[in-house]
Biopython code that builds the backbone (N, CA, C, O; Angstrom):
import numpy as np
from Bio.PDB.StructureBuilder import StructureBuilder

atoms = [
    (1, "MET", "N", (11.031, 1.934, -0.726)),
    (1, "MET", "CA", (9.897, 1.141, -0.275)),
    (1, "MET", "C", (10.379, 0.130, 0.740)),
    (1, "MET", "O", (11.200, -0.747, 0.471)),
    (2, "LYS", "N", (9.776, 0.321, 2.014)),
    (2, "LYS", "CA", (10.277, -0.485, 3.079)),
    (2, "LYS", "C", (9.257, -1.576, 3.449)),
    (2, "LYS", "O", (8.049, -1.345, 3.499)),
    (3, "LEU", "N", (9.816, -2.804, 3.711)),
    (3, "LEU", "CA", (9.022, -3.965, 4.111)),
    (3, "LEU", "C", (9.214, -4.123, 5.643)),
    (3, "LEU", "O", (9.774, -5.095, 6.150)),
    (4, "GLU", "N", (8.758, -3.200, 6.250)),
    (4, "GLU", "CA", (8.824, -3.230, 7.850)),
    (4, "GLU", "C", (7.678, -2.458, 8.486)),
    (4, "GLU", "O", (6.745, -1.988, 7.835)),
    (5, "THR", "N", (7.816, -2.360, 9.824)),
    (5, "THR", "CA", (6.744, -1.561, 10.408)),
    (5, "THR", "C", (6.410, -0.229, 10.104)),
    (5, "THR", "O", (7.388, 0.517, 10.085)),
    (6, "ALA", "N", (5.428, 0.246, 9.883)),
    (6, "ALA", "CA", (5.040, 1.583, 9.252)),
    (6, "ALA", "C", (5.260, 2.617, 10.479)),
    (6, "ALA", "O", (5.012, 2.302, 11.643)),
    (7, "ASP", "N", (5.698, 3.746, 10.133)),
    (7, "ASP", "CA", (6.040, 4.905, 11.062)),
    (7, "ASP", "C", (4.635, 5.307, 11.616)),
    (7, "ASP", "O", (3.587, 5.101, 11.004)),
    (8, "GLU", "N", (4.720, 5.855, 12.747)),
    (8, "GLU", "CA", (3.357, 6.427, 13.244)),
    (8, "GLU", "C", (3.165, 7.821, 12.911)),
    (8, "GLU", "O", (3.659, 8.752, 13.547)),
    (9, "LYS", "N", (2.403, 7.932, 11.855)),
    (9, "LYS", "CA", (2.009, 9.363, 11.069)),
    (9, "LYS", "C", (0.553, 9.369, 11.065)),
    (9, "LYS", "O", (-0.143, 8.363, 11.198)),
    (10, "GLU", "N", (0.153, 10.501, 10.913)),
    (10, "GLU", "CA", (-1.519, 10.657, 10.736)),
    (10, "GLU", "C", (-1.734, 10.366, 9.251)),
    (10, "GLU", "O", (-1.172, 10.993, 8.353)),
    (11, "TYR", "N", (-2.571, 9.389, 9.074)),
    (11, "TYR", "CA", (-2.978, 8.884, 7.721)),
    (11, "TYR", "C", (-4.569, 9.160, 7.686)),
    (11, "TYR", "O", (-5.314, 8.733, 8.569)),
    (12, "ASN", "N", (-5.019, 9.915, 6.578)),
    (12, "ASN", "CA", (-6.410, 10.015, 6.411)),
    (12, "ASN", "C", (-6.907, 9.563, 4.951)),
    (12, "ASN", "O", (-8.106, 9.577, 4.673)),
    (13, "GLY", "N", (-6.070, 9.221, 4.172)),
    (13, "GLY", "CA", (-6.609, 8.845, 2.809)),
    (13, "GLY", "C", (-7.005, 7.309, 2.761)),
    (13, "GLY", "O", (-6.525, 6.476, 3.529)),
    (14, "ILE", "N", (-7.839, 7.058, 1.875)),
    (14, "ILE", "CA", (-8.192, 5.537, 1.801)),
    (14, "ILE", "C", (-7.478, 5.156, 0.618)),
    (14, "ILE", "O", (-7.378, 5.900, -0.357)),
    (15, "LEU", "N", (-6.865, 3.743, 0.705)),
    (15, "LEU", "CA", (-6.195, 3.154, -0.303)),
    (15, "LEU", "C", (-7.175, 1.961, -0.741)),
    (15, "LEU", "O", (-7.556, 1.116, 0.069)),
    (16, "THR", "N", (-7.537, 1.965, -2.048)),
    (16, "THR", "CA", (-8.287, 0.768, -2.572)),
    (16, "THR", "C", (-7.180, -0.256, -3.068)),
    (16, "THR", "O", (-6.050, 0.038, -3.458)),
    (17, "LEU", "N", (-7.729, -1.490, -2.973)),
    (17, "LEU", "CA", (-6.973, -2.568, -3.243)),
    (17, "LEU", "C", (-7.556, -3.924, -3.743)),
    (17, "LEU", "O", (-8.700, -4.129, -3.338)),
    (18, "ASP", "N", (-7.078, -4.790, -4.448)),
    (18, "ASP", "CA", (-7.458, -6.236, -4.657)),
    (18, "ASP", "C", (-6.710, -6.949, -3.866)),
    (18, "ASP", "O", (-5.580, -6.589, -3.535)),
    (19, "VAL", "N", (-7.309, -8.133, -3.447)),
    (19, "VAL", "CA", (-6.686, -9.116, -2.636)),
    (19, "VAL", "C", (-7.114, -10.408, -3.264)),
    (19, "VAL", "O", (-8.325, -10.584, -3.399)),
    (20, "PHE", "N", (-6.288, -11.325, -3.661)),
    (20, "PHE", "CA", (-6.664, -12.499, -4.399)),
    (20, "PHE", "C", (-5.591, -13.634, -4.053)),
    (20, "PHE", "O", (-4.484, -13.334, -3.606)),
    (21, "GLN", "N", (-5.946, -14.831, -4.264)),
    (21, "GLN", "CA", (-4.927, -15.956, -4.066)),
    (21, "GLN", "C", (-4.790, -16.629, -5.271)),
    (21, "GLN", "O", (-5.646, -16.604, -6.155)),
    (22, "ARG", "N", (-3.602, -17.309, -5.339)),
    (22, "ARG", "CA", (-3.193, -18.272, -6.454)),
    (22, "ARG", "C", (-2.956, -19.538, -5.556)),
    (22, "ARG", "O", (-3.149, -19.463, -4.342)),
    (23, "LYS", "N", (-2.552, -20.662, -6.134)),
    (23, "LYS", "CA", (-2.478, -21.847, -5.501)),
    (23, "LYS", "C", (-1.591, -21.855, -4.277)),
    (23, "LYS", "O", (-1.917, -22.490, -3.275)),
    (24, "ASN", "N", (-0.407, -21.112, -4.353)),
    (24, "ASN", "CA", (0.499, -21.179, -3.129)),
    (24, "ASN", "C", (0.742, -19.813, -2.639)),
    (24, "ASN", "O", (1.730, -19.634, -1.927)),
    (25, "GLU", "N", (-0.036, -18.819, -2.930)),
    (25, "GLU", "CA", (0.289, -17.426, -2.355)),
    (25, "GLU", "C", (-0.921, -16.592, -2.400)),
    (25, "GLU", "O", (-1.935, -16.949, -3.000)),
    (26, "ILE", "N", (-0.807, -15.425, -1.734)),
    (26, "ILE", "CA", (-1.636, -14.444, -1.500)),
    (26, "ILE", "C", (-1.248, -13.234, -2.244)),
    (26, "ILE", "O", (-0.066, -12.918, -2.111)),
    (27, "VAL", "N", (-1.983, -12.481, -3.003)),
    (27, "VAL", "CA", (-1.520, -11.278, -3.835)),
    (27, "VAL", "C", (-2.431, -10.137, -3.369)),
    (27, "VAL", "O", (-3.644, -10.301, -3.243)),
    (28, "ILE", "N", (-1.763, -8.881, -3.097)),
    (28, "ILE", "CA", (-2.437, -7.754, -2.852)),
    (28, "ILE", "C", (-1.928, -6.701, -4.083)),
    (28, "ILE", "O", (-0.720, -6.617, -4.303)),
    (29, "LYS", "N", (-2.689, -6.069, -4.710)),
    (29, "LYS", "CA", (-2.574, -5.148, -5.774)),
    (29, "LYS", "C", (-3.246, -3.785, -5.475)),
    (29, "LYS", "O", (-4.391, -3.813, -5.023)),
    (30, "SER", "N", (-2.675, -2.670, -5.674)),
    (30, "SER", "CA", (-3.127, -1.210, -5.395)),
    (30, "SER", "C", (-2.784, -0.383, -6.443)),
    (30, "SER", "O", (-1.728, -0.635, -7.022)),
    (31, "ALA", "N", (-3.509, 0.629, -6.841)),
    (31, "ALA", "CA", (-3.116, 1.604, -7.770)),
    (31, "ALA", "C", (-2.797, 2.764, -6.743)),
    (31, "ALA", "O", (-3.637, 3.241, -5.979)),
    (32, "ILE", "N", (-1.491, 3.152, -6.824)),
    (32, "ILE", "CA", (-1.133, 4.122, -6.079)),
    (32, "ILE", "C", (-0.138, 5.134, -6.845)),
    (32, "ILE", "O", (0.987, 5.421, -6.436)),
    (33, "ALA", "N", (-0.688, 5.590, -7.926)),
    (33, "ALA", "CA", (-0.083, 6.533, -8.794)),
    (33, "ALA", "C", (0.390, 7.781, -8.009)),
    (33, "ALA", "O", (-0.271, 8.250, -7.082)),
    (34, "GLY", "N", (1.550, 8.283, -8.423)),
    (34, "GLY", "CA", (2.124, 9.456, -7.737)),
    (34, "GLY", "C", (2.691, 9.276, -6.435)),
    (34, "GLY", "O", (2.820, 10.223, -5.660)),
    (35, "VAL", "N", (3.053, 8.049, -6.143)),
    (35, "VAL", "CA", (3.626, 7.710, -4.875)),
    (35, "VAL", "C", (5.029, 7.084, -5.196)),
    (35, "VAL", "O", (5.176, 6.122, -5.950)),
    (36, "LYS", "N", (6.088, 7.762, -4.514)),
    (36, "LYS", "CA", (7.473, 7.059, -4.867)),
    (36, "LYS", "C", (7.663, 5.880, -3.880)),
    (36, "LYS", "O", (6.999, 5.837, -2.844)),
    (37, "GLY", "N", (8.544, 4.948, -4.189)),
    (37, "GLY", "CA", (8.711, 3.781, -3.407)),
    (37, "GLY", "C", (9.267, 4.275, -1.886)),
    (37, "GLY", "O", (8.806, 3.796, -0.850)),
    (38, "LYS", "N", (10.130, 5.113, -1.905)),
    (38, "LYS", "CA", (10.684, 5.715, -0.840)),
    (38, "LYS", "C", (9.633, 6.273, 0.265)),
    (38, "LYS", "O", (9.916, 6.420, 1.454)),
    (39, "ASP", "N", (8.368, 6.559, -0.326)),
    (39, "ASP", "CA", (7.280, 7.111, 0.417)),
    (39, "ASP", "C", (6.251, 6.260, 0.958)),
    (39, "ASP", "O", (5.178, 6.646, 1.422)),
    (40, "LEU", "N", (6.757, 4.789, 0.840)),
    (40, "LEU", "CA", (5.747, 3.819, 1.254)),
    (40, "LEU", "C", (6.349, 2.902, 2.326)),
    (40, "LEU", "O", (7.526, 2.545, 2.287)),
    (41, "ASP", "N", (5.545, 2.564, 3.217)),
    (41, "ASP", "CA", (6.028, 1.598, 4.511)),
    (41, "ASP", "C", (5.031, 0.389, 4.243)),
    (41, "ASP", "O", (3.847, 0.632, 4.008)),
    (42, "ILE", "N", (5.464, -0.785, 4.274)),
    (42, "ILE", "CA", (4.810, -2.007, 4.150)),
    (42, "ILE", "C", (5.097, -2.910, 5.241)),
    (42, "ILE", "O", (6.244, -3.340, 5.361)),
    (43, "ALA", "N", (4.059, -3.293, 6.164)),
    (43, "ALA", "CA", (4.362, -4.127, 7.367)),
    (43, "ALA", "C", (3.497, -5.441, 7.044)),
    (43, "ALA", "O", (2.299, -5.413, 6.765)),
    (44, "ILE", "N", (4.196, -6.463, 7.116)),
    (44, "ILE", "CA", (3.624, -7.805, 6.945)),
    (44, "ILE", "C", (3.769, -8.641, 8.042)),
    (44, "ILE", "O", (4.932, -8.844, 8.390)),
    (45, "THR", "N", (2.839, -9.207, 8.708)),
    (45, "THR", "CA", (2.792, -10.132, 9.699)),
    (45, "THR", "C", (2.200, -11.437, 8.985)),
    (45, "THR", "O", (1.790, -11.406, 7.825)),
    (46, "LYS", "N", (2.194, -12.545, 9.752)),
    (46, "LYS", "CA", (1.601, -13.924, 9.259)),
    (46, "LYS", "C", (0.188, -13.782, 8.908)),
    (46, "LYS", "O", (-0.288, -14.546, 8.069)),
    (47, "ASP", "N", (-0.639, -12.748, 9.549)),
    (47, "ASP", "CA", (-1.939, -12.697, 9.230)),
    (47, "ASP", "C", (-2.550, -11.521, 8.814)),
    (47, "ASP", "O", (-3.768, -11.458, 8.645)),
    (48, "SER", "N", (-1.606, -10.347, 8.591)),
    (48, "SER", "CA", (-2.179, -9.130, 8.100)),
    (48, "SER", "C", (-1.113, -8.299, 7.375)),
    (48, "SER", "O", (0.076, -8.592, 7.498)),
    (49, "VAL", "N", (-1.514, -7.277, 6.629)),
    (49, "VAL", "CA", (-0.629, -6.431, 5.945)),
    (49, "VAL", "C", (-1.089, -5.067, 6.124)),
    (49, "VAL", "O", (-2.285, -4.776, 6.164)),
    (50, "THR", "N", (-0.051, -4.151, 6.242)),
    (50, "THR", "CA", (-0.456, -2.621, 6.475)),
    (50, "THR", "C", (0.386, -1.994, 5.495)),
    (50, "THR", "O", (1.592, -2.241, 5.497)),
    (51, "ILE", "N", (-0.150, -1.167, 4.613)),
    (51, "ILE", "CA", (0.299, -0.382, 3.582)),
    (51, "ILE", "C", (0.139, 1.139, 4.036)),
    (51, "ILE", "O", (-0.983, 1.566, 4.311)),
    (52, "ALA", "N", (1.081, 1.817, 4.101)),
    (52, "ALA", "CA", (1.070, 3.366, 4.451)),
    (52, "ALA", "C", (2.008, 4.048, 3.562)),
    (52, "ALA", "O", (3.021, 3.486, 3.144)),
    (53, "GLY", "N", (1.676, 5.299, 3.255)),
    (53, "GLY", "CA", (2.474, 6.217, 2.482)),
    (53, "GLY", "C", (2.103, 7.585, 2.464)),
    (53, "GLY", "O", (1.267, 8.019, 3.256)),
    (54, "GLN", "N", (2.686, 8.324, 1.584)),
    (54, "GLN", "CA", (2.505, 9.671, 1.606)),
    (54, "GLN", "C", (2.547, 10.096, -0.131)),
    (54, "GLN", "O", (3.411, 9.661, -0.892)),
    (55, "ARG", "N", (1.535, 10.938, -0.508)),
    (55, "ARG", "CA", (1.364, 11.296, -1.729)),
    (55, "ARG", "C", (1.469, 12.877, -1.738)),
    (55, "ARG", "O", (0.584, 13.648, -1.365)),
    (56, "GLU", "N", (2.663, 13.200, -2.211)),
    (56, "GLU", "CA", (2.923, 14.825, -2.244)),
    (56, "GLU", "C", (2.428, 15.453, -3.567)),
    (56, "GLU", "O", (2.684, 14.896, -4.634)),
    (57, "GLU", "N", (1.739, 16.579, -3.515)),
    (57, "GLU", "CA", (1.199, 17.434, -4.513)),
    (57, "GLU", "C", (2.629, 18.262, -5.158)),
    (57, "GLU", "O", (3.274, 19.067, -4.486)),
    (58, "GLU", "N", (2.921, 17.932, -6.403)),
    (58, "GLU", "CA", (4.041, 18.410, -7.005)),
    (58, "GLU", "C", (3.891, 20.055, -7.115)),
    (58, "GLU", "O", (4.814, 20.831, -6.871)),
    (59, "GLU", "N", (2.517, 20.459, -7.541)),
    (59, "GLU", "CA", (2.455, 21.793, -7.834)),
    (59, "GLU", "C", (1.425, 22.405, -6.725)),
    (59, "GLU", "O", (0.236, 22.086, -6.718)),
    (60, "LYS", "N", (1.938, 23.218, -5.890)),
    (60, "LYS", "CA", (1.045, 23.753, -4.815)),
    (60, "LYS", "C", (0.734, 25.218, -5.473)),
    (60, "LYS", "O", (1.643, 25.997, -5.760)),
    (61, "ASP", "N", (-0.446, 25.467, -5.650)),
    (61, "ASP", "CA", (-0.772, 26.868, -5.969)),
    (61, "ASP", "C", (-2.259, 27.233, -5.189)),
    (61, "ASP", "O", (-3.392, 26.843, -5.471)),
    (62, "GLU", "N", (-1.819, 28.085, -4.160)),
    (62, "GLU", "CA", (-2.980, 28.542, -3.463)),
    (62, "GLU", "C", (-4.094, 29.177, -4.145)),
    (62, "GLU", "O", (-5.191, 29.237, -3.590)),
    (63, "GLY", "N", (-3.882, 29.702, -5.412)),
    (63, "GLY", "CA", (-4.898, 30.465, -6.002)),
    (63, "GLY", "C", (-5.771, 29.721, -6.835)),
    (63, "GLY", "O", (-6.532, 30.280, -7.626)),
    (64, "LYS", "N", (-5.684, 28.126, -6.662)),
    (64, "LYS", "CA", (-6.579, 27.284, -7.493)),
    (64, "LYS", "C", (-8.034, 27.484, -6.987)),
    (64, "LYS", "O", (-8.328, 27.665, -5.806)),
    (65, "ASN", "N", (-8.924, 27.429, -8.044)),
    (65, "ASN", "CA", (-10.389, 27.615, -7.890)),
    (65, "ASN", "C", (-10.998, 26.432, -8.406)),
    (65, "ASN", "O", (-11.435, 26.435, -9.557)),
    (66, "TYR", "N", (-11.085, 25.267, -7.567)),
    (66, "TYR", "CA", (-11.468, 24.017, -8.028)),
    (66, "TYR", "C", (-12.939, 23.905, -8.334)),
    (66, "TYR", "O", (-13.790, 24.480, -7.654)),
    (67, "PHE", "N", (-13.237, 23.090, -9.457)),
    (67, "PHE", "CA", (-14.571, 22.786, -9.859)),
    (67, "PHE", "C", (-14.786, 21.366, -9.221)),
    (67, "PHE", "O", (-15.878, 21.139, -8.701)),
    (68, "TYR", "N", (-13.877, 20.459, -9.226)),
    (68, "TYR", "CA", (-13.870, 19.291, -8.368)),
    (68, "TYR", "C", (-12.630, 19.045, -7.750)),
    (68, "TYR", "O", (-11.642, 19.467, -8.352)),
    (69, "GLN", "N", (-12.453, 18.429, -6.634)),
    (69, "GLN", "CA", (-11.310, 18.042, -6.076)),
    (69, "GLN", "C", (-11.515, 16.806, -5.402)),
    (69, "GLN", "O", (-12.045, 16.757, -4.292)),
    (70, "GLU", "N", (-11.122, 15.815, -6.017)),
    (70, "GLU", "CA", (-11.205, 14.347, -5.622)),
    (70, "GLU", "C", (-10.017, 13.655, -5.240)),
    (70, "GLU", "O", (-10.088, 12.744, -4.416)),
    (71, "LEU", "N", (-8.811, 14.032, -5.811)),
    (71, "LEU", "CA", (-7.507, 13.477, -5.557)),
    (71, "LEU", "C", (-7.181, 13.745, -4.244)),
    (71, "LEU", "O", (-7.385, 14.852, -3.746)),
    (72, "HIS", "N", (-6.567, 12.592, -3.494)),
    (72, "HIS", "CA", (-6.282, 12.825, -2.086)),
    (72, "HIS", "C", (-4.599, 12.944, -2.108)),
    (72, "HIS", "O", (-3.827, 12.140, -2.631)),
    (73, "TRP", "N", (-4.256, 14.196, -1.380)),
    (73, "TRP", "CA", (-2.842, 14.511, -1.273)),
    (73, "TRP", "C", (-2.522, 14.389, 0.110)),
    (73, "TRP", "O", (-3.287, 14.961, 0.887)),
    (74, "GLY", "N", (-1.524, 13.747, 0.596)),
    (74, "GLY", "CA", (-0.987, 13.560, 1.868)),
    (74, "GLY", "C", (-0.818, 12.080, 2.242)),
    (74, "GLY", "O", (-0.505, 11.255, 1.384)),
    (75, "GLY", "N", (-1.037, 11.731, 3.586)),
    (75, "GLY", "CA", (-0.943, 10.371, 4.055)),
    (75, "GLY", "C", (-2.046, 9.547, 3.728)),
    (75, "GLY", "O", (-3.153, 10.035, 3.502)),
    (76, "PHE", "N", (-1.801, 8.226, 3.684)),
    (76, "PHE", "CA", (-2.806, 7.192, 3.473)),
    (76, "PHE", "C", (-2.455, 5.900, 4.031)),
    (76, "PHE", "O", (-1.265, 5.586, 4.013)),
    (77, "SER", "N", (-3.328, 5.085, 4.534)),
    (77, "SER", "CA", (-2.935, 3.774, 4.947)),
    (77, "SER", "C", (-4.030, 2.825, 4.793)),
    (77, "SER", "O", (-5.174, 3.263, 4.667)),
    (78, "ARG", "N", (-3.798, 1.550, 4.789)),
    (78, "ARG", "CA", (-4.876, 0.482, 4.870)),
    (78, "ARG", "C", (-4.233, -0.721, 5.408)),
    (78, "ARG", "O", (-3.143, -1.130, 5.009)),
    (79, "LYS", "N", (-5.031, -1.353, 6.448)),
    (79, "LYS", "CA", (-4.682, -2.628, 6.937)),
    (79, "LYS", "C", (-5.478, -3.790, 6.492)),
    (79, "LYS", "O", (-6.702, -3.666, 6.524)),
    (80, "VAL", "N", (-4.988, -4.847, 6.103)),
    (80, "VAL", "CA", (-5.836, -5.970, 5.513)),
    (80, "VAL", "C", (-5.524, -7.202, 6.399)),
    (80, "VAL", "O", (-4.382, -7.603, 6.625)),
    (81, "ILE", "N", (-6.668, -7.759, 6.877)),
    (81, "ILE", "CA", (-6.517, -9.122, 7.587)),
    (81, "ILE", "C", (-6.556, -10.167, 6.502)),
    (81, "ILE", "O", (-7.501, -10.250, 5.718)),
    (82, "LEU", "N", (-5.519, -10.953, 6.474)),
    (82, "LEU", "CA", (-5.445, -12.031, 5.498)),
    (82, "LEU", "C", (-6.294, -13.187, 5.608)),
    (82, "LEU", "O", (-6.560, -13.514, 6.764)),
    (83, "PRO", "N", (-6.724, -13.799, 4.794)),
    (83, "PRO", "CA", (-7.680, -15.044, 4.781)),
    (83, "PRO", "C", (-6.899, -16.272, 5.188)),
    (83, "PRO", "O", (-7.533, -17.240, 5.610)),
    (84, "GLU", "N", (-5.699, -16.319, 5.109)),
    (84, "GLU", "CA", (-4.811, -17.409, 5.422)),
    (84, "GLU", "C", (-3.493, -16.742, 5.951)),
    (84, "GLU", "O", (-3.171, -15.571, 5.750)),
    (85, "GLU", "N", (-2.751, -17.717, 6.690)),
    (85, "GLU", "CA", (-1.527, -17.309, 7.242)),
    (85, "GLU", "C", (-0.355, -17.365, 6.166)),
    (85, "GLU", "O", (-0.274, -18.361, 5.448)),
    (86, "VAL", "N", (0.509, -16.372, 6.043)),
    (86, "VAL", "CA", (1.585, -16.238, 5.034)),
    (86, "VAL", "C", (2.844, -16.280, 5.769)),
    (86, "VAL", "O", (2.904, -16.145, 6.991)),
    (87, "ASN", "N", (3.908, -16.480, 4.960)),
    (87, "ASN", "CA", (5.183, -16.383, 5.529)),
    (87, "ASN", "C", (5.741, -15.002, 5.127)),
    (87, "ASN", "O", (6.105, -14.781, 3.972)),
    (88, "PRO", "N", (5.800, -14.087, 6.099)),
    (88, "PRO", "CA", (6.116, -12.709, 5.899)),
    (88, "PRO", "C", (7.636, -12.423, 5.490)),
    (88, "PRO", "O", (8.008, -11.366, 4.978)),
    (89, "ASP", "N", (8.482, -13.534, 5.792)),
    (89, "ASP", "CA", (9.903, -13.248, 5.668)),
    (89, "ASP", "C", (10.173, -13.564, 4.031)),
    (89, "ASP", "O", (11.251, -13.300, 3.500)),
    (90, "LYS", "N", (9.258, -14.052, 3.451)),
    (90, "LYS", "CA", (9.580, -14.413, 1.927)),
    (90, "LYS", "C", (8.529, -13.495, 1.172)),
    (90, "LYS", "O", (8.303, -13.782, -0.003)),
    (91, "ALA", "N", (7.989, -12.614, 1.634)),
    (91, "ALA", "CA", (7.029, -11.630, 0.877)),
    (91, "ALA", "C", (7.953, -10.716, -0.163)),
    (91, "ALA", "O", (9.125, -10.447, 0.102)),
    (92, "LYS", "N", (7.345, -10.307, -1.277)),
    (92, "LYS", "CA", (8.006, -9.574, -2.110)),
    (92, "LYS", "C", (6.976, -8.378, -2.535)),
    (92, "LYS", "O", (5.778, -8.593, -2.720)),
    (93, "ALA", "N", (7.558, -7.146, -2.663)),
    (93, "ALA", "CA", (6.818, -6.027, -3.002)),
    (93, "ALA", "C", (7.385, -5.499, -4.307)),
    (93, "ALA", "O", (8.603, -5.544, -4.478)),
    (94, "THR", "N", (6.545, -4.979, -5.280)),
    (94, "THR", "CA", (7.108, -4.288, -6.506)),
    (94, "THR", "C", (6.146, -3.061, -6.710)),
    (94, "THR", "O", (4.968, -2.978, -6.364)),
    (95, "LEU", "N", (6.849, -2.216, -7.291)),
    (95, "LEU", "CA", (6.072, -0.831, -7.615)),
    (95, "LEU", "C", (6.352, -0.544, -9.094)),
    (95, "LEU", "O", (7.460, -0.136, -9.441)),
    (96, "LYS", "N", (5.321, -0.759, -10.003)),
    (96, "LYS", "CA", (5.592, -0.604, -11.466)),
    (96, "LYS", "C", (4.438, 0.156, -12.006)),
    (96, "LYS", "O", (3.271, -0.157, -11.766)),
    (97, "ASN", "N", (4.809, 1.208, -12.772)),
    (97, "ASN", "CA", (3.718, 2.018, -13.459)),
    (97, "ASN", "C", (2.535, 2.367, -12.463)),
    (97, "ASN", "O", (1.371, 2.199, -12.827)),
    (98, "GLY", "N", (2.813, 2.807, -11.323)),
    (98, "GLY", "CA", (1.862, 3.169, -10.368)),
    (98, "GLY", "C", (0.967, 2.095, -9.775)),
    (98, "GLY", "O", (-0.062, 2.441, -9.195)),
    (99, "ILE", "N", (1.345, 0.616, -9.902)),
    (99, "ILE", "CA", (0.723, -0.372, -9.420)),
    (99, "ILE", "C", (1.799, -1.083, -8.387)),
    (99, "ILE", "O", (2.900, -1.566, -8.650)),
    (100, "LEU", "N", (1.085, -0.980, -7.084)),
    (100, "LEU", "CA", (1.957, -1.745, -6.110)),
    (100, "LEU", "C", (1.356, -3.353, -6.004)),
    (100, "LEU", "O", (0.154, -3.562, -5.842)),
    (101, "THR", "N", (2.254, -4.332, -6.107)),
    (101, "THR", "CA", (2.008, -5.680, -6.018)),
    (101, "THR", "C", (2.723, -6.266, -4.878)),
    (101, "THR", "O", (3.951, -6.206, -4.822)),
    (102, "ILE", "N", (1.975, -6.863, -3.912)),
    (102, "ILE", "CA", (2.742, -7.511, -2.962)),
    (102, "ILE", "C", (2.238, -9.008, -2.983)),
    (102, "ILE", "O", (1.053, -9.340, -2.959)),
    (103, "THR", "N", (3.348, -9.877, -3.033)),
    (103, "THR", "CA", (3.076, -11.347, -3.129)),
    (103, "THR", "C", (3.628, -12.086, -2.020)),
    (103, "THR", "O", (4.802, -11.986, -1.664)),
    (104, "MET", "N", (2.727, -12.860, -1.456)),
    (104, "MET", "CA", (3.169, -13.556, -0.106)),
    (104, "MET", "C", (2.962, -15.000, -0.186)),
    (104, "MET", "O", (1.830, -15.401, -0.455)),
    (105, "PRO", "N", (3.845, -15.773, -0.001)),
    (105, "PRO", "CA", (3.669, -17.233, -0.059)),
    (105, "PRO", "C", (2.836, -17.765, 1.115)),
    (105, "PRO", "O", (3.108, -17.368, 2.248)),
    (106, "LYS", "N", (1.824, -18.650, 0.913)),
    (106, "LYS", "CA", (1.091, -19.094, 1.990)),
    (106, "LYS", "C", (1.865, -20.150, 2.882)),
    (106, "LYS", "O", (2.569, -21.062, 2.449)),
    (107, "LYS", "N", (1.618, -19.876, 4.127)),
    (107, "LYS", "CA", (2.368, -20.790, 5.222)),
    (107, "LYS", "C", (1.914, -22.184, 4.924)),
    (107, "LYS", "O", (0.724, -22.456, 4.761)),
    (108, "LEU", "N", (2.880, -23.064, 4.856)),
    (108, "LEU", "CA", (2.531, -24.359, 4.593)),
    (108, "LEU", "C", (2.224, -25.135, 5.985)),
    (108, "LEU", "O", (2.945, -24.886, 6.951)),
    (109, "SER", "N", (1.235, -26.010, 6.096)),
    (109, "SER", "CA", (0.976, -26.613, 7.516)),
    (109, "SER", "C", (1.824, -27.620, 7.835)),
    (109, "SER", "O", (1.731, -28.184, 8.925)),
]
sb = StructureBuilder()
sb.init_structure("model")
sb.init_model(0)
sb.init_chain("A")
sb.init_seg("    ")
for serial, (resi, resn, name, xyz) in enumerate(atoms, 1):
    if name == "N":
        sb.init_residue(resn, " ", resi, " ")
    sb.init_atom(name, np.array(xyz, "f"), 0.0, 1.0, " ", f" {name:<3s}", serial, name[0])
structure = sb.get_structure()
C-alpha cells in the first residue's frame, strides 16, 4: 500500500466509502475485499484523498455462463474532496479484513 501519488492507469470501477470526522481527525473507510495492499495507491493532499487500485480475479474461466455478474474486477479509483484541511504528512492507512481505513489529523489553525 503506497501513500503517494497514484499511477496513471485506466480505472473504471466505483469505490464506495464512508467519510466522517472525530474531534481532531477525518476518517475514510472503504470495503475493498479481494485487494492486496501492494495493489493500492493512496494520494493525500491537504484537501483531498485519491484511492486507486486493482482487483484481480483469481480464477479466470472463459466458459462461465453467468446468471448475475455484479462484482467489479480490474481497476478502480475514487477522489474525495475533504470538508476540512488535513495534515497529509501524518496520515495513516491500514488494511484489515478487507476494510481500508485512512485516518488524517485535521490541520490546526
